C-alpha positions as CSV (number, residue, x, y, z in Angstrom):
1,M,126.5,141.5,-10.9
2,K,123.9,138.8,-11.7
3,H,124.4,135.2,-10.8
4,I,123.5,132.5,-13.3
5,V,121.8,129.5,-11.7
6,T,120.0,126.5,-13.2
7,V,116.5,125.6,-12.5
8,Q,116.4,122.2,-10.8
9,D,113.4,120.9,-12.8
10,A,115.2,121.6,-16.1
11,V,118.3,119.8,-14.9
12,T,116.5,116.7,-13.6
13,A,113.9,116.5,-16.3
14,F,113.8,112.7,-16.1
15,A,113.1,112.3,-12.4
16,P,111.7,109.0,-11.2
17,Y,108.2,110.5,-10.7
18,M,108.0,111.4,-14.3
19,E,107.9,107.8,-15.5
20,P,105.0,106.7,-17.8
21,T,102.0,105.3,-16.0
22,D,100.7,101.8,-16.5
23,A,97.8,103.2,-18.6
24,E,100.3,105.0,-20.9
25,L,102.4,101.9,-21.3
26,D,99.3,99.9,-22.2
27,A,98.3,102.5,-24.8
28,I,101.8,102.4,-26.3
29,E,101.7,98.6,-26.4
30,Q,98.3,98.7,-28.2
31,E,99.7,101.1,-30.8
32,M,102.9,99.2,-31.3
33,P,101.6,97.3,-34.4
34,V,100.8,100.6,-36.1
35,V,104.2,102.0,-35.2
36,L,106.0,98.9,-36.6
37,A,104.0,98.9,-39.8
38,D,104.8,102.6,-40.3
39,V,108.5,101.8,-39.8
40,D,108.3,99.0,-42.4
41,L,106.7,101.5,-44.8
42,L,109.4,104.1,-44.2
43,D,112.1,101.4,-44.7
44,A,110.5,100.5,-48.1
45,Q,110.4,104.2,-49.1
46,I,113.9,105.0,-47.9
47,V,115.3,102.3,-50.1
48,T,114.0,104.1,-53.2
49,I,115.1,107.6,-52.2
50,D,118.2,107.8,-54.4
51,R,117.2,105.6,-57.3
52,T,114.3,105.0,-59.6
53,P,112.0,102.4,-58.0
54,T,111.8,99.0,-59.7
55,E,108.7,96.9,-60.0
56,L,109.7,95.0,-56.9
57,D,110.3,98.3,-55.0
58,E,106.8,99.5,-55.9
59,R,105.2,96.2,-54.8
60,R,107.1,96.4,-51.5
61,I,105.9,99.9,-50.9
62,R,102.3,99.0,-51.8
63,R,102.4,96.0,-49.4
64,A,103.9,98.1,-46.6
65,R,101.3,100.8,-47.2
66,R,98.4,98.3,-47.0
67,R,99.9,96.7,-43.9
68,A,100.1,100.2,-42.3
69,L,96.5,101.0,-43.2
70,A,95.3,97.6,-42.0
71,A,97.1,98.1,-38.6
72,R,95.5,101.5,-38.2
73,V,92.0,100.0,-39.0
74,A,92.6,97.1,-36.6
75,L,93.6,99.6,-33.9
76,L,90.5,101.8,-34.5
77,N,88.2,98.8,-34.6
78,R,89.6,97.3,-31.4
79,P,87.1,97.6,-28.5
80,S,88.5,100.1,-26.0
81,V,87.9,100.0,-22.3
82,T,88.7,103.7,-21.7
83,G,87.8,105.2,-25.1
84,L,90.0,107.5,-27.2
85,S,90.9,110.9,-26.0
86,G,89.6,113.9,-27.9
87,G,86.7,111.9,-29.5
88,A,83.1,112.9,-29.6
89,A,82.0,109.6,-27.9
């Protein structure tokens, strides 16, 4: 007869020592404008899923796409203290 037991780490996956570090929280905060711009773009696209986009819908999507791209460019052009991971620099 085999006993079935749980692995303690799997049960307590969100232990206090697994909280994000200050550096990770800072990175999330720096990327937040990009995330919010992407959410706005998705909102504009979701509105038009079940209907033919009107001229106003198309303008709203174009503006949201430009804001998302501008937020990405601003994030990439921001001087970084630690540098980006995975880059060649």
